[in-house]
C-alpha positions as CSV (number, residue, x, y, z in Angstrom):
1,X,-3.2,-16.2,-3.5
2,X,-1.5,-12.8,-3.3
3,X,2.2,-12.1,-2.7
4,X,3.2,-8.7,-1.3
5,X,6.8,-7.6,-1.9
6,X,7.6,-4.5,0.2
7,X,8.4,-2.6,3.3
8,X,7.8,-3.5,6.9
9,X,8.1,-0.6,9.4
10,X,7.2,0.4,12.9
11,X,5.3,3.7,12.8
12,X,6.4,6.1,15.6
13,X,3.4,8.4,15.9
14,X,3.1,11.7,17.6
15,X,-0.2,13.6,17.9
16,X,0.0,17.4,18.2
17,X,-2.4,20.3,18.3
18,X,0.4,22.7,17.3
19,X,2.8,21.9,14.4
20,X,6.2,23.2,15.4
21,X,8.0,25.8,13.3
22,X,11.7,25.2,12.5
23,X,13.7,25.2,15.7
24,X,10.6,25.3,17.9
25,X,9.7,22.8,20.6
26,X,6.0,22.2,21.4
27,X,4.1,19.8,23.6
28,X,2.4,16.9,21.9
29,X,-0.9,15.3,23.0
30,X,-0.1,11.5,22.5
31,X,2.6,9.1,21.4
32,X,2.1,5.6,19.9
33,X,4.1,2.9,18.2
34,X,2.0,1.1,15.6
35,X,2.8,-1.5,12.9
36,X,3.3,0.0,9.4
37,X,5.3,0.1,6.2
38,X,3.4,0.2,2.9
39,X,4.1,-3.4,2.1
40,X,3.0,-4.8,5.5
41,X,0.0,-2.4,5.5
42,X,-1.2,-3.7,2.2
43,X,-0.6,-7.3,3.2
44,X,-2.8,-6.8,6.3
45,X,-5.5,-5.1,4.3
46,X,-5.6,-8.0,1.9
47,X,-5.5,-10.6,4.7
48,X,-8.3,-8.9,6.7
49,X,-10.5,-9.4,3.6
50,X,-9.9,-13.1,3.6
51,X,-7.2,-13.7,1.0
52,X,-4.2,-16.1,1.3
53,X,-1.3,-13.6,1.6
54,X,2.4,-14.1,1.6
55,X,4.9,-11.4,2.5
56,X,8.4,-10.9,1.0
57,X,10.4,-8.4,3.1
58,X,13.0,-7.9,5.9
59,X,13.1,-6.8,9.5
60,X,15.9,-6.3,12.0
61,X,16.9,-8.4,15.0
62,X,15.6,-5.8,17.4
63,X,12.4,-5.6,19.4
64,X,10.5,-3.8,16.6
65,X,11.4,-6.6,14.2
66,X,10.2,-9.3,16.5
67,X,7.0,-7.5,17.2
68,X,6.3,-6.8,13.5
69,X,6.9,-10.5,12.6
70,X,4.5,-11.5,15.3
71,X,1.9,-9.2,14.0
72,X,2.2,-10.6,10.5
73,X,1.7,-14.1,11.9
74,X,-1.3,-12.9,14.0
75,X,-2.9,-11.5,10.8
76,X,-2.4,-14.9,9.2
77,X,0.2,-13.6,6.7
78,X,2.8,-16.1,5.7
79,X,6.2,-14.7,6.7
80,X,8.4,-17.5,5.3
81,X,10.1,-15.0,3.0
82,X,10.6,-12.2,5.5
83,X,14.3,-12.1,6.3
84,X,15.8,-11.1,9.6
85,X,18.9,-9.1,9.1
86,X,21.5,-7.2,11.1
87,X,20.2,-3.9,10.0
88,X,17.7,-2.0,12.3
89,X,14.1,-2.5,11.5
90,X,12.6,0.3,9.3
91,X,10.6,3.0,11.0
92,X,8.3,5.8,9.9
93,X,8.1,8.9,12.0
94,X,4.5,10.2,11.7
95,X,3.2,13.5,13.0
96,X,-0.6,13.8,13.2
97,X,-1.9,17.4,13.1
98,X,-5.3,18.8,12.3
99,X,-6.6,15.5,10.9
100,X,-3.7,15.1,8.4
101,X,-0.3,13.6,8.6
102,X,3.4,14.2,7.7
103,X,5.7,11.2,7.4
104,X,9.5,10.6,7.4
105,X,10.5,7.1,6.6
106,X,13.9,5.6,7.6
107,X,14.1,2.3,5.5
108,X,16.5,0.3,7.7
109,X,16.2,-3.4,7.0
110,X,13.9,-2.7,4.1
111,X,17.1,-1.9,2.1
112,X,18.0,-5.6,2.7
113,X,15.2,-6.8,0.4
114,X,17.5,-7.9,-2.5
115,X,17.5,-9.9,-5.7
116,X,18.3,-12.9,-3.5
117,X,15.0,-12.3,-1.6
118,X,13.1,-12.4,-4.9
119,X,15.0,-15.5,-6.2
120,X,14.1,-17.3,-3.0
121,X,10.4,-16.5,-3.5
122,X,10.4,-17.2,-7.3
123,X,8.2,-20.4,-7.0
124,X,5.8,-18.5,-4.7
125,X,5.6,-15.6,-7.2
126,X,4.9,-18.1,-10.0
127,X,1.9,-19.6,-8.0
128,X,0.5,-16.2,-7.1
129,X,-2.6,-14.7,-8.7
130,X,-1.2,-11.3,-8.2
131,X,2.0,-9.6,-6.8
132,X,1.6,-6.3,-5.0
133,X,4.5,-3.9,-4.7
134,X,5.3,-0.4,-3.6
135,X,8.6,1.6,-3.8
136,X,9.8,1.6,-0.2
137,X,12.3,-1.2,-1.0
138,X,15.4,-0.7,-3.3
139,X,14.6,0.4,-6.8
140,X,16.8,-2.3,-8.3
141,X,14.9,-5.0,-6.3
142,X,11.6,-3.7,-7.6
143,X,12.9,-3.8,-11.2
144,X,14.2,-7.4,-10.7
145,X,11.0,-8.5,-9.2
146,X,9.1,-7.1,-12.2
147,X,11.4,-9.1,-14.4
148,X,10.7,-12.3,-12.5
149,X,7.0,-11.7,-12.5
150,X,7.1,-11.1,-16.3
151,X,9.1,-14.4,-16.8
152,X,6.6,-16.5,-14.7
153,X,3.5,-14.7,-16.0
154,X,2.2,-13.2,-12.8
155,X,0.3,-9.9,-12.9
156,X,1.6,-7.0,-10.8
157,X,-0.2,-4.2,-9.0
158,X,2.3,-1.4,-8.4
159,X,1.6,1.4,-6.0
160,X,4.3,4.1,-6.8
161,X,5.0,5.5,-3.4
162,X,7.4,7.3,-3.1
163,X,7.0,8.3,-6.7
164,X,10.6,9.4,-7.3
165,X,11.7,5.8,-7.3
166,X,9.5,4.9,-10.3
167,X,10.8,4.3,-13.8
168,X,8.4,5.0,-16.7
169,X,9.7,1.9,-18.5
170,X,8.1,-0.3,-15.9
171,X,4.6,0.5,-17.2
172,X,5.0,-2.2,-19.8
173,X,5.4,-4.8,-17.0
174,X,2.6,-3.6,-14.7
175,X,-1.0,-4.7,-14.9
176,X,-2.4,-2.1,-12.5
177,X,-0.7,1.1,-11.5
178,X,-2.2,3.2,-8.6
179,X,-0.7,6.7,-8.1
180,X,-2.5,9.5,-6.4
181,X,-3.0,12.7,-8.4
182,X,0.3,14.3,-7.3
183,X,2.2,11.1,-8.0
184,X,0.6,10.8,-11.4
185,X,1.6,14.4,-12.3
186,X,5.2,13.9,-11.1
187,X,5.6,10.6,-13.0
188,X,4.0,11.4,-16.3
189,X,4.4,15.2,-16.5
190,X,1.0,15.7,-18.1
191,X,-2.5,16.3,-16.8
192,X,-4.4,13.4,-15.3
193,X,-6.8,13.0,-18.2
194,X,-3.9,12.7,-20.7
195,X,-2.1,10.2,-18.5
196,X,-5.2,8.0,-18.1
197,X,-5.9,7.9,-21.8
198,X,-2.4,6.5,-22.4
199,X,-3.0,3.6,-20.1
200,X,-6.6,2.4,-20.3
201,X,-7.8,0.0,-17.6
202,X,-4.2,0.0,-16.3
203,X,-3.7,3.4,-14.6
204,X,-6.0,4.0,-11.6
205,X,-5.6,7.4,-10.1
206,X,-6.7,7.8,-6.5
207,X,-8.4,11.0,-5.4
208,X,-8.5,10.7,-1.6
209,X,-12.0,11.2,-0.2
210,X,-13.3,11.8,-3.7
211,X,-12.6,8.2,-4.8
212,X,-10.6,7.2,-7.8
213,X,-10.7,7.4,-11.6
214,X,-9.5,5.5,-14.7
215,X,-10.0,5.4,-18.5
216,X,-11.8,2.4,-19.9
217,X,-10.7,2.8,-23.5
218,X,-13.8,4.8,-24.5
219,X,-14.6,7.1,-21.6
220,X,-13.2,8.5,-18.3
221,X,-14.7,6.7,-15.3
222,X,-14.9,8.4,-11.9
223,X,-15.8,6.0,-9.0
224,X,-16.9,8.3,-6.2
225,X,-15.6,7.8,-2.7
226,X,-17.8,7.0,0.3
227,X,-18.2,10.0,2.6
228,X,-17.1,9.5,6.2
229,X,-15.6,11.4,9.2
230,X,-11.9,10.6,9.3
231,X,-10.0,10.0,12.5
232,X,-6.7,9.1,11.0
233,X,-6.0,9.0,7.2
234,X,-2.6,7.3,7.5
235,X,-3.6,3.9,6.1
236,X,-6.2,4.9,3.6
237,X,-4.1,4.5,0.5
238,X,-2.7,1.2,1.6
239,X,-6.2,-0.1,2.4
240,X,-7.4,1.0,-1.1
241,X,-4.5,-0.9,-2.8
242,X,-5.0,-4.0,-0.7
243,X,-8.7,-4.1,-1.2
244,X,-8.3,-3.4,-4.9
245,X,-5.8,-6.3,-5.2
246,X,-8.3,-8.6,-3.3
247,X,-11.2,-7.7,-5.6
248,X,-9.2,-8.0,-8.8
249,X,-8.2,-11.6,-7.8
250,X,-12.0,-12.4,-7.4
251,X,-12.6,-11.7,-11.1
252,X,-14.5,-8.5,-10.3
253,X,-14.8,-5.8,-13.0
254,X,-12.4,-2.9,-12.6
255,X,-15.3,-0.6,-11.8
256,X,-16.6,-2.8,-9.0
257,X,-13.1,-3.5,-7.7
258,X,-12.4,0.3,-7.4
259,X,-15.7,0.8,-5.7
260,X,-14.9,-2.0,-3.3
261,X,-11.5,-0.4,-2.6
262,X,-13.1,3.0,-2.0
263,X,-15.5,1.6,0.6
264,X,-12.7,-0.3,2.3
265,X,-10.6,2.9,2.5
266,X,-13.5,4.9,3.9
267,X,-13.8,2.4,6.7
268,X,-10.0,2.4,7.4
269,X,-9.9,6.2,8.3
270,X,-12.5,5.8,11.0
271,X,-10.0,4.4,13.5
272,X,-6.5,5.2,14.6
273,X,-3.4,3.6,13.1
274,X,-2.4,2.6,9.6
275,X,-3.6,-1.0,10.2
276,X,-6.0,-0.3,13.1
277,X,-9.0,0.5,10.9
278,X,-8.5,-1.9,8.1
279,X,-11.8,-3.7,7.7
280,X,-13.0,-7.2,7.4
281,X,-14.8,-8.2,4.2
282,X,-18.3,-8.3,5.9
283,X,-17.9,-4.6,7.0
284,X,-17.0,-3.6,3.4
285,X,-19.9,-5.5,1.9
286,X,-22.3,-4.0,4.5
287,X,-21.3,-0.5,3.6
288,X,-21.1,-1.3,-0.1
289,X,-24.7,-2.5,0.1
290,X,-25.8,0.6,1.9
291,X,-24.2,2.8,-0.7
292,X,-26.0,1.2,-3.6
């Protein structure tokens, strides 16, 4: 069983062939609302692979909140510990341009994920094989959740996005830490190789289409990505983290878990939407078998 503590957003997506300059108005090509938030995305990625997933988070009383809760339930994610608050549901404003994305997040109800939210879910956390967190909920809530996980002996996978909300002291409480290259440099202030050597088998640095890397205590290990033609890269990192969490709770080696996560991420970018392309386990295993 995996518990995800994190954000739940509605992604408001605009596709454009021309990225506007400051003060400029351009015509876009398409508009969509799609479910998102790093917490919910990672929960969906894990659930699609077949794990028992529980979500701790918050949504508003508005139409977005109702829709997002319904989607969690449809994905067979337990939403018992998702609060409904008077704050508007969080949103992410996403502009898709030239096969890349730029994102502005307005946290909304995600700011209402508090110590009380974590206390309410304490028994659930204690029973979990792994807790997955990101940094789109309040920093003090993440810190408190890490304390509770440490007290009850539950391992944590922490995806530090956005990186500015991370505290270096948290590394002692985290079993797996998954920044990308930019986040790694921002957090540790050293080159990737030096950072990896400080945290063997704990720090996994994602490399986008190139895969991911870690240090096993003796050597640097680069697990290559699976080449594909991307349609929308929005949910790739969340798919990677969800698939990594799934594989790690199946007692896979770190190398195999990272490879599994790379393949899942490669599948996710082939369809539109952060959650739209997140694969089922059979699809990952099929591509994984073809890659070997």
